[in-house]
N, C-alpha and C positions, 0 to 999 in steps of 0.2 A: 504494500500500500504506500509506504513512504517513497519507494522508487517511482511509482506512478505520479505521486504528488510533485516530486522534484522534477520529473520529466515534464509535467504539465506546466509548472512555473517557468521552466527553462524555455519551453516552446512559446508560451505567452510573452515572455520577455523579449524573445527574438522577433516575434511578429509585431510587437508594439514599439520596437526600437525606432522606426521612422517617425512615429508620433513625437518622440523626444528629440529628434534631430533638429538642428538649427535651420534657418531658412536656406542657407547655402547648401547644406547637405541634402535637404529635401529637393531643392532645385536641381542639384546634380543627379539625384536618383531618378527624377522625373524627366531628365533630358533625354533626347534621342541619340546621344553620342554613344557609339559602340563600346568605348572604353570605360563607360560610367558603371563601374561595379560597386557593390556595397562597401567593399574594403576601401577602394579609392575614394568614394564619396565620404565615407566616415573620416578618412584621413584629411581630406579637404575641409570637412566640417570642423575638425579639431584645429586646423590652422586658422580657420575663420574665428573660432572661439578665442584664440590667443591674440588675434590682431585687430579684429573689427568689433565695433559696437553693434548692438542689435539693430539699430536703425541702418547702419552700413550694410549689415547682412540682408535686411529686407530690400534695400536698394540694389545690392549685388545680385540677389535672387532675380530681380527684374532684368538684370543684364543677361541672364541665361535665356529668358524668354524674348527679350528685345535688345539685340546687340546695338541697335541704333541709340538706345538710352545710354549705354556705356560710352559710345562715341561722343554723344552730346556732353556728358560729364567730363570726359577727357579733354575735349576741345574748349570747354568753358573757361573763361578768365576770372570768374568770381572766386574770391578767397575760400568760400565754403566748398565749391566744387573742386578747387585745387587741393584742399585738405582731404576731401573724400578720396580723390584720385591717388594721393600719396599713400593713404592708408590701404587702398586697394592694391597698389603696387607692392607695398610691404607684405600684404596678405599673399599675393601671387608668388613672391620670392620665398616666403616661408612654406607655402604649400608645395612649391617645386622642390625645396630642400627636404621636406619631411616625407613626401609621398612618391618618391622615385620608385 
């Protein structure tokens, strides 16, 4: 009985994991990119947790759906967008180093 309970909890935790994922990890998991595996997306999500605010993550998740939004932020000259883009670059560098 204990084994069944432990197995059930383990399975439920594994299935519920995306619900606890941050916006970047969820966007990665739902993308149509062939290399978007659970392991890679979890790693990218961890890099996001370390470098981005929740607001940055929500904005970055939109970048997955609408790359033109990323282009708009990158090309913008406002101090706010420049700061966001710097944090996004830092996130990209960390994700690249962590998730190879």
